[in-house]
ZAVEXTOR-35129 format. One record per residue: residue in one letter; x, y, z of N, C-alpha, C, O in turn. Coordinates in steps of 0.1 Angstrom, whole numbers, plus 5000, padded with zeros to 4 digits. Example, Ala and Ser with C-alpha at 12.3 -4.5 7.8 and 13.67 -1.06 7.14 Angstrom:
BEGIN
+------+------+------+------+-------+-------+-------+------+------+------+------+------+------+
! type ! n_px ! n_py ! n_pz ! ca_px ! ca_py ! ca_pz ! c_px ! c_py ! c_pz ! o_px ! o_py ! o_pz !
+------+------+------+------+-------+-------+-------+------+------+------+------+------+------+
!    A ! 5132 ! 4943 ! 5078 !  5123 !  4955 !  5078 ! 5132 ! 4967 ! 5078 ! 5142 ! 4967 ! 5085 !
!    S ! 5128 ! 4978 ! 5071 !  5137 !  4989 !  5071 ! 5129 ! 5000 ! 5079 ! 5134 ! 5011 ! 5080 !
+------+------+------+------+-------+-------+-------+------+------+------+------+------+------+
# end
This chain:
BEGIN
+------+------+------+------+-------+-------+-------+------+------+------+------+------+------+
! type ! n_px ! n_py ! n_pz ! ca_px ! ca_py ! ca_pz ! c_px ! c_py ! c_pz ! o_px ! o_py ! o_pz !
+------+------+------+------+-------+-------+-------+------+------+------+------+------+------+
!    M ! 4039 ! 2462 ! 7010 !  4033 !  2468 !  7013 ! 4033 ! 2472 ! 7029 ! 4033 ! 2461 ! 7035 !
!    K ! 4033 ! 2484 ! 7038 !  4032 !  2484 !  7049 ! 4019 ! 2486 ! 7056 ! 4012 ! 2492 ! 7048 !
!    V ! 4015 ! 2484 ! 7065 !  4002 !  2478 !  7070 ! 4004 ! 2490 ! 7083 ! 4015 ! 2490 ! 7089 !
!    R ! 3994 ! 2498 ! 7086 !  3996 !  2512 !  7098 ! 3983 ! 2510 ! 7102 ! 3973 ! 2508 ! 7096 !
!    K ! 3986 ! 2510 ! 7117 !  3975 !  2505 !  7128 ! 3966 ! 2518 ! 7130 ! 3972 ! 2529 ! 7132 !
!    L ! 3956 ! 2518 ! 7131 !  3945 !  2527 !  7137 ! 3949 ! 2531 ! 7150 ! 3950 ! 2522 ! 7158 !
!    A ! 3950 ! 2543 ! 7155 !  3949 !  2544 !  7168 ! 3938 ! 2544 ! 7175 ! 3930 ! 2552 ! 7169 !
!    V ! 3933 ! 2539 ! 7184 !  3927 !  2537 !  7191 ! 3925 ! 2548 ! 7204 ! 3933 ! 2548 ! 7213 !
!    S ! 3916 ! 2557 ! 7205 !  3919 !  2562 !  7219 ! 3906 ! 2557 ! 7231 ! 3894 ! 2561 ! 7229 !
!    K ! 3908 ! 2551 ! 7237 !  3905 !  2549 !  7253 ! 3902 ! 2559 ! 7260 ! 3912 ! 2566 ! 7260 !
!    E ! 3892 ! 2564 ! 7265 !  3887 !  2573 !  7269 ! 3889 ! 2568 ! 7287 ! 3888 ! 2556 ! 7287 !
!    A ! 3890 ! 2571 ! 7297 !  3886 !  2571 !  7309 ! 3871 ! 2565 ! 7312 ! 3863 ! 2566 ! 7302 !
!    P ! 3867 ! 2560 ! 7323 !  3854 !  2555 !  7322 ! 3848 ! 2570 ! 7333 ! 3854 ! 2573 ! 7344 !
!    D ! 3836 ! 2577 ! 7327 !  3834 !  2586 !  7337 ! 3823 ! 2583 ! 7347 ! 3817 ! 2572 ! 7347 !
!    L ! 3820 ! 2595 ! 7356 !  3810 !  2587 !  7366 ! 3797 ! 2580 ! 7367 ! 3794 ! 2572 ! 7375 !
!    G ! 3790 ! 2586 ! 7354 !  3781 !  2581 !  7348 ! 3784 ! 2564 ! 7346 ! 3777 ! 2556 ! 7353 !
!    T ! 3791 ! 2560 ! 7340 !  3790 !  2542 !  7343 ! 3793 ! 2542 ! 7351 ! 3785 ! 2534 ! 7356 !
!    F ! 3802 ! 2545 ! 7363 !  3801 !  2540 !  7376 ! 3786 ! 2540 ! 7379 ! 3782 ! 2528 ! 7380 !
!    V ! 3777 ! 2549 ! 7381 !  3764 !  2546 !  7381 ! 3759 ! 2536 ! 7380 ! 3754 ! 2530 ! 7389 !
!    V ! 3761 ! 2534 ! 7364 !  3753 !  2527 !  7360 ! 3753 ! 2512 ! 7364 ! 3743 ! 2506 ! 7368 !
!    L ! 3765 ! 2508 ! 7363 !  3770 !  2495 !  7369 ! 3766 ! 2492 ! 7379 ! 3761 ! 2481 ! 7381 !
!    G ! 3768 ! 2504 ! 7391 !  3764 !  2502 !  7409 ! 3749 ! 2498 ! 7404 ! 3747 ! 2487 ! 7407 !
!    T ! 3739 ! 2504 ! 7399 !  3727 !  2504 !  7398 ! 3724 ! 2492 ! 7394 ! 3718 ! 2484 ! 7401 !
!    T ! 3729 ! 2488 ! 7378 !  3728 !  2477 !  7377 ! 3728 ! 2461 ! 7386 ! 3720 ! 2452 ! 7388 !
!    T ! 3740 ! 2465 ! 7390 !  3748 !  2453 !  7401 ! 3738 ! 2450 ! 7411 ! 3735 ! 2438 ! 7414 !
!    A ! 3731 ! 2464 ! 7419 !  3723 !  2464 !  7428 ! 3708 ! 2456 ! 7425 ! 3701 ! 2448 ! 7432 !
!    V ! 3706 ! 2461 ! 7412 !  3689 !  2453 !  7409 ! 3697 ! 2437 ! 7402 ! 3690 ! 2427 ! 7404 !
!    L ! 3706 ! 2435 ! 7397 !  3704 !  2419 !  7394 ! 3706 ! 2412 ! 7406 ! 3699 ! 2402 ! 7406 !
!    I ! 3713 ! 2414 ! 7416 !  3712 !  2409 !  7427 ! 3700 ! 2407 ! 7440 ! 3699 ! 2399 ! 7449 !
!    A ! 3693 ! 2420 ! 7435 !  3677 !  2419 !  7444 ! 3669 ! 2417 ! 7435 ! 3657 ! 2419 ! 7437 !
!    L ! 3674 ! 2412 ! 7420 !  3663 !  2407 !  7412 ! 3663 ! 2390 ! 7418 ! 3656 ! 2382 ! 7424 !
!    G ! 3676 ! 2388 ! 7412 !  3678 !  2369 !  7418 ! 3670 ! 2364 ! 7435 ! 3663 ! 2355 ! 7438 !
!    L ! 3676 ! 2376 ! 7443 !  3673 !  2370 !  7455 ! 3657 ! 2372 ! 7458 ! 3651 ! 2365 ! 7466 !
!    G ! 3651 ! 2383 ! 7450 !  3633 !  2383 !  7453 ! 3630 ! 2372 ! 7441 ! 3619 ! 2369 ! 7445 !
!    I ! 3632 ! 2366 ! 7431 !  3630 !  2355 !  7425 ! 3627 ! 2346 ! 7433 ! 3616 ! 2341 ! 7436 !
!    G ! 3643 ! 2343 ! 7438 !  3644 !  2330 !  7441 ! 3636 ! 2326 ! 7457 ! 3633 ! 2314 ! 7461 !
!    Y ! 3633 ! 2339 ! 7464 !  3627 !  2340 !  7476 ! 3612 ! 2339 ! 7474 ! 3607 ! 2334 ! 7483 !
!    L ! 3604 ! 2343 ! 7463 !  3594 !  2339 !  7459 ! 3591 ! 2318 ! 7456 ! 3583 ! 2309 ! 7459 !
!    A ! 3601 ! 2321 ! 7451 !  3600 !  2305 !  7445 ! 3602 ! 2295 ! 7459 ! 3595 ! 2285 ! 7460 !
!    D ! 3611 ! 2299 ! 7467 !  3613 !  2290 !  7480 ! 3600 ! 2293 ! 7484 ! 3594 ! 2282 ! 7486 !
!    R ! 3595 ! 2304 ! 7488 !  3581 !  2300 !  7494 ! 3569 ! 2297 ! 7491 ! 3560 ! 2294 ! 7499 !
!    S ! 3569 ! 2298 ! 7476 !  3558 !  2288 !  7468 ! 3560 ! 2275 ! 7470 ! 3552 ! 2268 ! 7475 !
!    L ! 3573 ! 2271 ! 7465 !  3578 !  2255 !  7471 ! 3582 ! 2253 ! 7483 ! 3585 ! 2241 ! 7486 !
!    N ! 3584 ! 2260 ! 7491 !  3583 !  2252 !  7505 ! 3601 ! 2248 ! 7505 ! 3605 ! 2239 ! 7512 !
!    T ! 3610 ! 2254 ! 7497 !  3622 !  2248 !  7499 ! 3630 ! 2263 ! 7503 ! 3638 ! 2267 ! 7494 !
!    L ! 3629 ! 2269 ! 7515 !  3639 !  2277 !  7521 ! 3650 ! 2270 ! 7525 ! 3649 ! 2260 ! 7532 !
!    P ! 3663 ! 2277 ! 7519 !  3667 !  2290 !  7510 ! 3672 ! 2283 ! 7501 ! 3684 ! 2287 ! 7499 !
!    L ! 3670 ! 2274 ! 7492 !  3674 !  2271 !  7482 ! 3674 ! 2274 ! 7468 ! 3682 ! 2268 ! 7460 !
!    F ! 3665 ! 2282 ! 7466 !  3661 !  2291 !  7452 ! 3673 ! 2302 ! 7457 ! 3684 ! 2304 ! 7453 !
!    M ! 3667 ! 2307 ! 7464 !  3672 !  2320 !  7472 ! 3687 ! 2319 ! 7466 ! 3691 ! 2324 ! 7455 !
!    L ! 3693 ! 2313 ! 7474 !  3707 !  2315 !  7474 ! 3714 ! 2307 ! 7454 ! 3725 ! 2307 ! 7450 !
!    I ! 3706 ! 2303 ! 7449 !  3706 !  2299 !  7433 ! 3705 ! 2311 ! 7428 ! 3714 ! 2314 ! 7420 !
!    G ! 3694 ! 2321 ! 7430 !  3693 !  2337 !  7426 ! 3701 ! 2345 ! 7427 ! 3705 ! 2353 ! 7419 !
!    L ! 3705 ! 2344 ! 7441 !  3719 !  2354 !  7446 ! 3731 ! 2349 ! 7437 ! 3737 ! 2358 ! 7431 !
!    G ! 3735 ! 2337 ! 7436 !  3748 !  2335 !  7427 ! 3738 ! 2338 ! 7414 ! 3742 ! 2349 ! 7409 !
!    L ! 3728 ! 2334 ! 7407 !  3729 !  2343 !  7392 ! 3731 ! 2355 ! 7393 ! 3737 ! 2362 ! 7385 !
!    G ! 3725 ! 2360 ! 7403 !  3724 !  2378 !  7403 ! 3742 ! 2383 ! 7403 ! 3747 ! 2389 ! 7394 !
!    V ! 3747 ! 2379 ! 7413 !  3762 !  2384 !  7416 ! 3767 ! 2377 ! 7401 ! 3777 ! 2383 ! 7397 !
!    A ! 3764 ! 2366 ! 7392 !  3772 !  2362 !  7382 ! 3768 ! 2369 ! 7371 ! 3774 ! 2367 ! 7361 !
!    G ! 3756 ! 2377 ! 7372 !  3754 !  2384 !  7358 ! 3762 ! 2396 ! 7360 ! 3769 ! 2400 ! 7351 !
!    S ! 3759 ! 2404 ! 7376 !  3764 !  2417 !  7376 ! 3780 ! 2417 ! 7375 ! 3787 ! 2427 ! 7373 !
!    I ! 3785 ! 2403 ! 7375 !  3801 !  2403 !  7368 ! 3803 ! 2403 ! 7358 ! 3813 ! 2409 ! 7354 !
!    A ! 3795 ! 2397 ! 7349 !  3794 !  2396 !  7331 ! 3794 ! 2411 ! 7330 ! 3803 ! 2418 ! 7325 !
!    T ! 3784 ! 2415 ! 7335 !  3779 !  2431 !  7330 ! 3791 ! 2440 ! 7334 ! 3796 ! 2447 ! 7325 !
!    V ! 3797 ! 2438 ! 7351 !  3810 !  2447 !  7349 ! 3822 ! 2448 ! 7337 ! 3826 ! 2458 ! 7331 !
!    V ! 3825 ! 2436 ! 7338 !  3836 !  2429 !  7330 ! 3831 ! 2431 ! 7315 ! 3841 ! 2431 ! 7308 !
!    N ! 3820 ! 2431 ! 7309 !  3817 !  2436 !  7294 ! 3816 ! 2450 ! 7292 ! 3819 ! 2454 ! 7281 !
!    E ! 3813 ! 2460 ! 7302 !  3813 !  2471 !  7302 ! 3827 ! 2480 ! 7304 ! 3830 ! 2490 ! 7298 !
!    L ! 3836 ! 2475 ! 7312 !  3846 !  2480 !  7315 ! 3857 ! 2474 ! 7302 ! 3868 ! 2479 ! 7301 !
!    K ! 3854 ! 2466 ! 7296 !  3865 !  2460 !  7289 ! 3865 ! 2470 ! 7276 ! 3873 ! 2468 ! 7267 !
!    K ! 3856 ! 2481 ! 7276 !  3856 !  2488 !  7263 ! 3869 ! 2499 ! 7267 ! 3874 ! 2507 ! 7259 !
!    Y ! 3874 ! 2498 ! 7284 !  3883 !  2510 !  7283 ! 3895 ! 2504 ! 7285 ! 3902 ! 2513 ! 7290 !
!    F ! 3903 ! 2494 ! 7285 !  3909 !  2484 !  7286 ! 3915 ! 2476 ! 7274 ! 3922 ! 2466 ! 7276 !
+------+------+------+------+-------+-------+-------+------+------+------+------+------+------+
# end
C-alpha cells in the first residue's frame, strides 16, 4: 500500500502578523522592565530585578516570535 503525503500550503506571513509580533515584543519587554523596576524600588536593589525582568521579557519575545513564525517554515 502506497502512502500519499498531503500537500501543506504554507502561506507567507502578512503585514498584520508582523505588527502583532512587534507589538507583543514591545509589550513583553516593557512589562518585564516595569515589573523589575517596581521590584527594585520596593526592595532597594536597583538594577538587579530590572535586568532580570529585561531578560525575561526578551526571552518571552523570542519564544513568541519563534512559535509564531514556525507556522510559515
